[in-house]
C-alpha positions as CSV (number, residue, x, y, z in Angstrom):
1,M,-30.1,-29.4,-18.2
2,R,-29.8,-32.9,-16.6
3,Q,-26.5,-34.2,-15.4
4,I,-25.5,-37.6,-14.0
5,F,-22.5,-37.7,-11.7
6,K,-21.1,-41.2,-11.4
7,G,-17.9,-43.0,-10.5
8,A,-17.7,-41.7,-7.0
9,Q,-18.8,-42.7,-3.5
10,A,-20.9,-40.0,-1.8
11,W,-21.2,-39.2,1.9
12,S,-23.9,-37.0,3.3
13,P,-24.9,-36.4,7.0
14,G,-27.3,-39.1,8.3
15,Q,-27.1,-41.2,5.2
16,S,-25.3,-44.4,4.2
17,P,-22.7,-44.0,1.4
18,F,-24.1,-44.2,-2.1
19,S,-23.0,-43.7,-5.7
20,G,-24.7,-41.6,-8.3
21,I,-26.3,-38.1,-8.3
22,L,-28.8,-36.8,-10.8
23,V,-28.9,-33.0,-11.1
24,E,-31.4,-30.9,-13.0
25,D,-30.9,-27.1,-13.3
26,G,-28.6,-27.1,-10.3
27,Q,-30.8,-29.2,-8.0
28,I,-30.4,-32.8,-6.9
29,I,-33.4,-34.8,-8.2
30,A,-32.3,-38.4,-7.5
31,T,-29.4,-40.3,-5.8
32,G,-28.1,-43.8,-5.9
33,A,-29.4,-46.4,-8.3
34,Q,-32.3,-44.2,-9.3
35,A,-29.8,-41.5,-10.4
36,L,-27.6,-43.9,-12.3
37,S,-30.4,-45.5,-14.3
38,A,-31.9,-42.1,-15.4
39,S,-31.4,-40.4,-18.7
40,A,-29.5,-37.2,-18.8
41,D,-28.0,-34.6,-21.2
42,Q,-24.6,-35.0,-19.7
43,T,-22.8,-37.7,-17.8
44,I,-19.8,-36.8,-15.7
45,D,-17.5,-39.6,-14.6
46,L,-15.7,-38.6,-11.4
47,E,-13.3,-41.5,-11.8
48,N,-13.1,-43.3,-8.5
49,S,-13.4,-40.2,-6.3
50,F,-15.3,-39.3,-3.1
51,I,-18.1,-36.7,-2.8
52,I,-19.1,-34.8,0.2
53,P,-21.5,-31.8,0.5
54,A,-19.8,-28.4,0.0
55,F,-18.6,-26.9,3.2
56,G,-20.1,-23.9,4.9
57,D,-18.2,-21.5,7.1
58,G,-20.3,-20.3,10.1
59,H,-18.0,-17.6,11.3
60,A,-15.4,-15.7,9.2
61,H,-14.3,-12.2,8.3
62,P,-13.9,-12.3,4.5
63,I,-13.4,-8.5,4.0
64,F,-10.8,-8.4,6.7
65,A,-9.1,-11.3,5.0
66,G,-9.1,-9.6,1.7
67,R,-7.8,-6.3,3.1
68,E,-5.1,-8.1,5.0
69,A,-3.9,-9.9,1.9
70,A,-3.2,-6.6,0.3
71,G,-0.5,-5.8,2.9
72,P,2.7,-7.4,4.2
73,K,2.1,-11.1,4.7
74,V,3.6,-12.1,8.1
75,N,1.4,-15.0,8.9
76,G,3.3,-18.1,10.0
77,L,6.6,-16.3,10.5
78,Q,8.3,-17.5,13.7
79,S,10.6,-14.6,14.8
80,I,10.5,-10.9,15.2
81,E,13.4,-10.6,12.7
82,E,11.4,-12.4,10.0
83,I,8.3,-10.3,10.5
84,V,10.4,-7.0,10.5
85,A,12.1,-8.2,7.3
86,A,8.8,-8.9,5.6
87,V,7.6,-5.4,6.5
88,K,10.8,-3.9,5.2
89,D,10.4,-5.7,1.8
90,F,6.8,-4.6,1.5
91,A,7.6,-1.0,2.3
92,Q,10.4,-1.0,-0.3
93,N,8.2,-2.5,-3.0
94,N,5.3,-0.2,-2.2
95,P,6.7,3.3,-1.7
96,D,3.5,5.1,-2.5
97,I,1.3,3.3,0.1
98,E,0.5,5.9,2.8
99,W,-0.2,3.4,5.6
100,I,1.2,-0.1,5.8
101,I,-1.4,-2.4,7.2
102,G,-1.1,-6.2,7.3
103,G,-1.0,-9.4,9.3
104,A,-1.3,-11.7,11.0
105,Y,1.7,-12.2,13.3
106,E,2.1,-14.9,15.9
107,A,1.7,-13.1,19.3
108,A,3.3,-16.0,21.2
109,I,6.8,-15.4,19.9
110,T,7.4,-12.7,22.5
111,E,6.8,-12.7,26.3
112,G,3.2,-11.7,27.1
113,G,2.5,-10.9,23.5
114,D,3.8,-7.4,23.9
115,F,5.6,-6.1,20.8
116,D,7.7,-2.9,20.7
117,S,7.1,-0.1,18.2
118,H,10.9,0.4,18.0
119,W,11.3,-2.9,16.3
120,L,9.2,-1.7,13.4
121,D,10.9,1.7,13.5
122,E,14.1,0.2,12.5
123,V,12.7,-0.6,9.0
124,V,9.9,1.9,8.6
125,S,10.0,5.2,10.5
126,D,8.5,7.7,8.0
127,R,5.1,6.0,7.5
128,P,2.7,4.4,10.0
129,V,2.7,0.6,10.2
130,V,-0.1,-1.5,11.7
131,L,0.1,-5.3,12.0
132,H,-2.8,-7.5,13.3
133,A,-2.0,-10.4,15.6
134,V,-3.3,-13.8,14.7
135,D,-6.1,-13.5,17.3
136,H,-7.1,-10.2,15.8
137,H,-7.6,-8.8,19.3
138,T,-4.2,-7.2,19.3
139,I,-2.3,-4.9,16.9
140,W,1.4,-3.9,16.8
141,V,2.2,-0.4,15.5
142,N,5.3,1.6,14.9
143,S,6.1,5.0,16.5
144,K,4.8,6.9,13.5
145,A,1.4,5.4,14.0
146,L,1.4,6.3,17.7
147,E,2.5,9.8,16.9
148,L,-0.2,10.5,14.2
149,S,-2.8,9.0,16.5
150,G,-1.8,11.2,19.4
151,I,-1.1,8.3,21.7
152,N,1.4,9.1,24.5
153,S,2.2,8.6,28.1
154,A,-0.8,10.7,29.1
155,S,-3.3,8.7,27.0
156,K,-5.8,6.7,29.0
157,D,-6.9,3.2,28.1
158,P,-10.3,3.4,26.3
159,S,-13.3,1.6,27.8
160,G,-13.1,-2.0,26.7
161,G,-9.5,-1.7,25.3
162,A,-5.9,-1.5,26.5
163,I,-2.6,0.2,25.6
164,A,0.5,-1.8,26.5
165,R,3.1,0.4,28.2
166,R,6.8,0.5,29.0
167,E,7.9,0.8,32.6
168,D,8.0,4.6,32.3
169,G,4.3,4.6,31.2
170,S,5.0,5.4,27.6
171,P,3.0,3.4,25.0
172,K,5.0,0.3,23.9
173,G,3.4,-0.2,20.5
174,T,0.8,-3.0,21.3
175,L,-2.9,-2.2,21.6
176,R,-5.7,-4.6,22.5
177,E,-9.3,-4.8,21.5
178,P,-11.2,-2.7,18.8
179,E,-11.7,0.2,21.1
180,A,-7.9,0.7,21.4
181,F,-7.4,-0.1,17.7
182,A,-9.7,2.7,16.8
183,L,-7.3,5.2,18.4
184,V,-4.9,4.4,15.6
185,L,-7.1,3.1,12.7
186,D,-9.5,6.0,12.8
187,H,-6.6,8.1,11.4
188,A,-5.8,5.6,8.6
189,P,-7.2,6.2,5.0
190,K,-10.7,4.9,4.8
191,N,-11.4,1.7,2.8
192,T,-13.6,2.4,-0.2
193,I,-16.5,0.3,-1.6
194,E,-14.3,-0.5,-4.6
195,S,-11.4,-1.7,-2.5
196,D,-13.8,-3.8,-0.3
197,V,-15.4,-5.4,-3.4
198,K,-12.0,-6.5,-4.4
199,A,-11.5,-7.9,-0.9
200,I,-14.8,-9.8,-1.3
201,K,-13.9,-11.2,-4.7
202,Y,-10.5,-12.4,-3.3
203,A,-12.2,-14.0,-0.3
204,C,-14.8,-15.8,-2.5
205,N,-12.0,-17.2,-4.7
206,Q,-10.2,-18.5,-1.6
207,F,-13.4,-20.0,-0.2
208,L,-14.3,-21.8,-3.5
209,K,-10.8,-23.2,-3.8
210,S,-11.3,-24.7,-0.3
211,G,-14.7,-26.2,-1.1
212,V,-16.7,-23.5,0.8
213,T,-19.8,-22.3,-1.1
214,F,-21.7,-20.6,1.7
215,A,-20.4,-18.6,4.7
216,N,-21.0,-16.0,7.3
217,D,-19.3,-12.6,7.4
218,S,-19.6,-12.0,11.2
219,W,-18.4,-8.5,11.6
220,L,-19.7,-5.7,9.4
221,E,-18.5,-2.3,10.2
222,A,-19.7,0.9,8.5
223,G,-19.4,0.7,4.8
224,M,-19.0,-3.1,4.6
225,A,-22.7,-3.9,3.9
226,E,-22.6,-1.4,1.1
227,A,-19.6,-3.3,-0.4
228,Y,-21.6,-6.5,-0.2
229,L,-24.5,-4.9,-1.9
230,A,-22.2,-3.7,-4.7
231,A,-20.6,-7.1,-4.9
232,V,-23.8,-9.0,-5.3
233,K,-25.1,-6.6,-7.9
234,S,-21.9,-6.8,-10.0
235,G,-21.5,-10.6,-9.7
236,A,-18.3,-10.3,-7.6
237,L,-20.0,-12.2,-4.8
238,T,-19.8,-15.8,-6.0
239,I,-20.8,-17.7,-2.9
240,D,-23.9,-17.4,-0.6
241,M,-23.4,-15.2,2.4
242,N,-24.9,-14.4,5.7
243,I,-23.8,-11.0,6.9
244,S,-23.9,-9.8,10.5
245,H,-24.0,-6.0,11.3
246,L,-21.8,-5.1,14.3
247,A,-23.7,-3.6,17.2
248,N,-21.7,-1.2,19.4
249,P,-22.6,-0.4,23.0
250,E,-22.5,3.4,22.5
251,S,-24.4,3.6,19.2
252,W,-26.7,0.6,18.7
253,R,-29.9,2.5,19.3
254,A,-29.0,5.1,16.7
255,D,-27.8,2.5,14.3
256,I,-31.0,0.4,14.2
257,T,-32.8,2.5,11.5
258,K,-29.8,2.4,9.2
259,I,-29.3,-1.3,9.6
260,E,-33.0,-2.0,8.8
261,T,-32.7,0.3,5.8
262,L,-29.7,-1.8,4.5
263,V,-31.7,-5.0,5.1
264,E,-34.4,-3.7,2.8
265,E,-31.8,-2.9,0.1
266,F,-30.7,-6.6,0.2
267,A,-34.3,-7.8,-0.3
268,P,-34.0,-8.4,-4.1
269,Y,-30.9,-10.5,-3.4
270,Q,-32.0,-12.4,-0.3
271,K,-31.7,-15.8,-2.1
272,Q,-27.9,-15.2,-2.1
273,V,-27.4,-12.8,0.9
274,N,-29.2,-12.9,4.2
275,A,-28.6,-9.5,5.8
276,K,-30.7,-9.9,8.9
277,S,-28.3,-10.8,11.6
278,V,-26.5,-8.8,14.2
279,K,-23.1,-9.4,15.9
280,F,-22.3,-8.5,19.5
281,L,-18.7,-8.6,20.9
282,A,-19.1,-9.6,24.5
283,D,-15.4,-9.8,25.4
284,G,-11.8,-10.1,24.1
285,A,-9.5,-13.1,23.9
286,L,-7.7,-15.3,26.3
287,S,-4.5,-14.9,24.4
288,S,-4.5,-11.1,25.0
289,G,-5.8,-11.3,28.6
290,T,-9.0,-9.6,27.7
291,A,-11.6,-12.4,27.7
292,A,-14.0,-11.9,30.5
293,L,-13.6,-14.5,33.3
294,L,-15.5,-15.5,36.4
295,E,-12.2,-15.7,38.3
296,P,-9.2,-13.4,37.8
297,Y,-6.2,-14.0,35.6
298,L,-3.2,-15.5,37.4
299,D,-0.8,-13.0,35.8
300,Q,-3.0,-10.0,36.6
301,P,-4.3,-10.4,40.2
302,G,-7.7,-8.9,40.7
303,F,-8.3,-8.5,36.9
304,S,-10.9,-10.6,35.2
305,G,-10.8,-9.3,31.7
306,L,-13.0,-6.9,29.8
307,K,-16.8,-7.1,29.4
308,I,-17.4,-4.9,26.4
309,W,-21.1,-4.5,27.2
310,S,-22.8,-4.0,30.6
311,D,-25.3,-6.7,31.5
312,V,-28.2,-4.2,31.3
313,E,-27.2,-2.7,27.9
314,L,-26.5,-6.1,26.3
315,M,-29.9,-7.5,27.4
316,A,-31.6,-4.4,26.1
317,A,-29.9,-4.5,22.7
318,V,-30.4,-8.2,22.2
319,K,-34.1,-8.0,23.1
320,E,-34.6,-5.1,20.7
321,F,-32.9,-6.7,17.7
322,D,-34.6,-10.0,18.4
323,S,-38.0,-8.3,18.5
324,R,-37.3,-7.0,15.0
325,G,-36.5,-10.4,13.6
326,F,-32.7,-10.3,13.6
327,Q,-30.7,-13.5,14.3
328,I,-28.3,-12.7,17.2
329,H,-24.6,-13.7,17.1
330,I,-22.6,-13.1,20.2
331,H,-18.8,-13.5,20.4
332,A,-18.1,-14.9,23.9
333,I,-14.8,-16.6,24.9
334,G,-14.4,-16.3,28.6
335,D,-16.7,-18.1,31.1
336,A,-18.1,-14.7,32.4
337,A,-18.8,-13.5,28.9
338,I,-20.5,-16.8,27.9
339,R,-22.7,-16.6,31.0
340,Q,-23.5,-13.0,30.2
341,A,-24.5,-14.0,26.6
342,L,-26.6,-16.9,27.8
343,D,-28.3,-14.7,30.3
344,A,-29.1,-12.2,27.5
345,F,-30.5,-15.0,25.4
346,E,-32.6,-16.3,28.2
347,A,-34.0,-12.8,29.0
348,M,-34.7,-12.2,25.3
349,Q,-36.8,-15.4,25.1
350,R,-38.6,-14.7,28.3
351,V,-39.8,-11.3,27.0
352,N,-40.2,-11.6,23.2
353,P,-42.7,-13.8,21.3
354,E,-41.5,-17.2,20.2
355,W,-40.1,-17.5,16.7
356,D,-37.4,-19.5,14.8
357,R,-34.6,-17.2,16.1
358,R,-31.6,-19.7,16.3
359,P,-29.3,-17.6,18.4
360,V,-25.5,-18.2,17.9
361,L,-22.8,-18.1,20.5
362,V,-19.5,-17.9,18.7
363,H,-16.3,-19.4,20.1
364,A,-17.7,-20.8,23.4
365,Q,-14.1,-21.4,24.4
366,L,-14.2,-21.6,28.2
367,I,-17.7,-22.7,29.4
368,H,-18.3,-23.0,33.1
369,P,-19.8,-26.5,33.9
370,E,-23.0,-25.0,35.2
371,D,-23.6,-23.3,31.9
372,L,-23.1,-26.3,29.6
373,P,-26.8,-27.5,29.8
374,R,-28.1,-24.0,29.0
375,F,-27.1,-24.3,25.3
376,K,-29.6,-27.1,24.7
377,E,-32.2,-25.5,27.0
378,L,-32.1,-22.2,25.3
379,G,-31.7,-23.5,21.7
380,V,-28.3,-21.7,21.3
381,I,-26.1,-22.8,18.5
382,A,-22.4,-23.1,19.6
383,N,-20.2,-22.1,16.8
384,F,-16.7,-23.5,17.3
385,Q,-13.4,-23.0,15.5
386,P,-12.1,-26.6,15.1
387,L,-8.6,-25.6,14.1
388,W,-8.1,-24.2,17.6
389,M,-8.7,-27.5,19.4
390,Y,-5.1,-28.6,20.0
391,L,-2.5,-27.3,22.3
392,D,-0.9,-24.7,20.0
393,P,1.8,-22.2,20.8
394,M,-0.8,-19.6,21.7
395,N,-2.3,-21.9,24.3
396,K,1.0,-23.0,25.7
397,E,2.9,-19.7,25.8
398,L,0.1,-17.1,26.3
399,I,-3.1,-18.6,27.6
400,L,-1.8,-21.3,30.0
401,P,0.3,-18.9,32.2
402,R,-2.6,-16.6,32.4
403,I,-5.4,-18.9,33.4
404,G,-3.6,-22.0,34.8
405,E,-3.8,-25.7,33.8
406,V,-7.2,-26.5,35.1
407,R,-9.0,-23.8,33.2
408,N,-6.8,-24.2,30.2
409,N,-7.8,-27.8,29.9
410,Q,-11.5,-26.9,30.1
411,Q,-11.4,-25.1,26.7
412,Y,-13.5,-26.4,23.8
413,Q,-15.7,-28.9,25.7
414,L,-17.1,-30.1,22.4
415,R,-17.9,-33.8,23.2
416,T,-19.6,-32.7,26.4
417,L,-21.7,-30.1,24.5
418,V,-22.6,-32.6,21.7
419,N,-23.7,-35.2,24.3
420,S,-25.9,-32.6,26.0
421,G,-27.9,-32.3,22.7
422,A,-26.8,-28.8,21.9
423,R,-26.6,-27.7,18.2
424,V,-23.1,-27.2,16.9
425,A,-21.7,-25.5,13.8
426,F,-18.1,-24.9,12.7
427,G,-16.4,-21.8,11.4
428,S,-12.9,-20.8,10.6
429,D,-12.7,-17.2,12.0
430,W,-10.6,-16.5,9.0
431,P,-8.2,-14.6,8.8
432,V,-7.5,-15.5,12.4
433,T,-6.9,-19.0,11.2
434,S,-7.0,-20.8,7.9
435,E,-10.2,-20.8,5.8
436,V,-9.5,-24.3,4.5
437,P,-11.8,-26.9,6.2
438,L,-9.6,-29.8,5.2
439,E,-6.9,-28.3,7.5
440,A,-9.4,-28.3,10.4
441,I,-11.8,-31.2,10.3
442,Y,-9.5,-33.8,11.9
443,V,-8.2,-31.5,14.7
444,P,-11.3,-32.0,16.9
445,V,-11.2,-35.7,16.1
446,T,-7.6,-36.2,17.2
447,R,-7.4,-33.1,19.5
448,S,-3.9,-32.7,18.1
449,K,-1.8,-31.7,15.1
450,G,0.8,-34.4,15.3
451,G,1.6,-34.1,19.0
452,A,-0.1,-35.5,22.2
453,P,-3.9,-35.1,22.2
454,W,-5.2,-32.2,24.3
455,S,-8.2,-33.1,26.5
456,P,-8.9,-36.2,24.4
457,Q,-12.2,-36.9,26.3
458,E,-13.6,-34.0,24.3
459,A,-12.8,-35.6,20.9
460,I,-15.6,-36.2,18.3
461,R,-16.0,-38.5,15.4
462,I,-15.0,-37.5,11.8
463,E,-18.6,-37.9,10.7
464,E,-19.6,-35.3,13.3
465,S,-16.8,-33.0,12.3
466,L,-18.0,-33.1,8.7
467,E,-21.6,-32.6,9.7
468,F,-20.8,-29.5,11.8
469,Y,-18.9,-28.0,8.8
470,T,-21.8,-28.8,6.3
471,S,-25.3,-29.3,7.5
472,G,-24.5,-27.7,10.9
473,V,-23.6,-24.4,9.2
474,A,-26.6,-24.7,6.9
475,Y,-28.9,-25.0,9.9
476,Q,-27.2,-22.0,11.5
477,N,-27.9,-20.0,8.3
478,L,-31.5,-21.1,8.2
479,R,-30.8,-23.0,4.9
480,E,-31.0,-26.6,6.2
481,N,-33.5,-27.6,3.5
482,E,-31.3,-26.6,0.6
483,L,-27.6,-26.7,1.6
484,G,-25.3,-29.0,3.6
485,K,-26.6,-32.4,2.4
486,L,-26.7,-34.4,-0.8
487,E,-30.4,-35.2,-0.9
488,V,-33.3,-34.8,-3.3
489,G,-34.4,-31.1,-3.3
490,F,-31.0,-29.8,-2.3
491,R,-28.7,-27.6,-4.4
492,A,-25.9,-29.6,-6.1
493,D,-23.1,-28.0,-4.1
494,F,-20.4,-30.6,-3.5
495,V,-16.7,-31.3,-3.2
496,V,-14.9,-34.0,-5.0
497,L,-12.0,-35.6,-3.0
498,D,-9.3,-38.0,-4.0
499,K,-9.8,-40.2,-1.0
500,D,-12.5,-41.3,1.5
501,P,-12.5,-38.7,4.3
502,L,-13.9,-41.3,6.8
503,T,-10.7,-43.4,6.4
504,S,-8.0,-41.0,5.3
505,S,-6.8,-37.6,6.6
506,E,-4.5,-36.9,3.6
507,L,-7.0,-35.4,1.2
508,T,-6.8,-33.4,-1.9
509,I,-9.7,-31.5,-3.5
510,K,-10.1,-32.5,-7.1
511,A,-13.1,-30.3,-8.0
512,V,-15.8,-28.1,-6.4
513,Y,-19.3,-27.8,-7.8
514,K,-21.9,-25.2,-7.0
515,G,-25.4,-25.7,-8.4
516,G,-24.0,-28.5,-10.6
517,V,-21.4,-26.2,-12.2
518,K,-17.7,-26.8,-11.7
519,V,-16.3,-23.7,-10.1
520,K,-12.9,-25.0,-9.1
């Protein structure tokens, strides 16, 4: 079927604005005057609107978002009392749920981000409660969760994780990093394929409402790939997805065969799902004091954070997966972890044959000046989270006291990296922050959310912000010839806005089209 979309100004990366799009069987076959003068089976008048390519999300955790949505919703609450009350209401309304798991609470509302199990005990003492912090590098649990997990004063911190303690050495109720989470969550009921398919369906609906038609799930634990396989077979997966299998320092060698077997199972569906990428977690987060730094934290003399992988093991794993054709995604926030990741990428390229590998370094939050040129030199894509690029409470209350003003103001050196010629893509890190691109695209442009701009010399233009959330993600996903632009030969995925995004920041989505079909 041929469709003409008229009555709207269109913007696409690298093009002048135009009006008119001709679509045939979901693909753009003409734009501008040529489109408007063509014949078609259907003409759709978008009535003085504005069109941009559909957004991509280069780094998100959709299954985690869907799981979290099934528990107590504490995101955005600004006091311990409010959070505890929300948990109480959920517990009362869901008496049959064995474990109460939800999120994501604001860690900055208490000193140092340490939350006490006793605060949750006041409302739920008979069942375990686990709440994720907004950075998802910290959890807060009640005493029942600690008891069932066997965590007590004698428990040692796991490698790559930390247990917050009271002055007497007893566990306080706050645990940091996945290795510590596992001490608790390994005892929780296991998620099923059926429940995770529901989480995927929920996430897809949220993405489509936000104008996102393709995304990356950047953290697949055991069982999650199988859920995606079930979702794509059943039609529950309604967006295009790149999925990244999580590599662990202790088990990556043993996991390779299983991961490659899963990739083969996705082969019939590779047009919708690319399953050939691997995620490495190099460090923690600045907010939790676990990001790996070149110089120690100010509030923890002599402590420079957590490197989750040794240099030798990370290089070995990265080289091996790259040699098998996997795209590598590395989470690296602190300057030491970023350097470690870049060193691994460099070693990988020195040893393995050249191919179109497009390595991704996610977050790139605190880059040492000496490492900035290496992104361009090594062809590393920097995936940033634009909604973080202002001086939010987490930065002011948790990160600034830990690393000092100089390092705090060196975060998110976006303009510098763009000027160096490095590739950039944007992602939300949902459910850490909002999945809605319209809430994020102006933050790196103004470096604020209503207050004074933070490091304004690192601001970018709105056109660049839109590009990094559209064609930038498409390039990261190896789909730059079919998604992220409104050009002939590209799929007709686009968002209809009520105003021009180049001149107005107060925008409303009027419709979302995927393959020429209105999906929202």
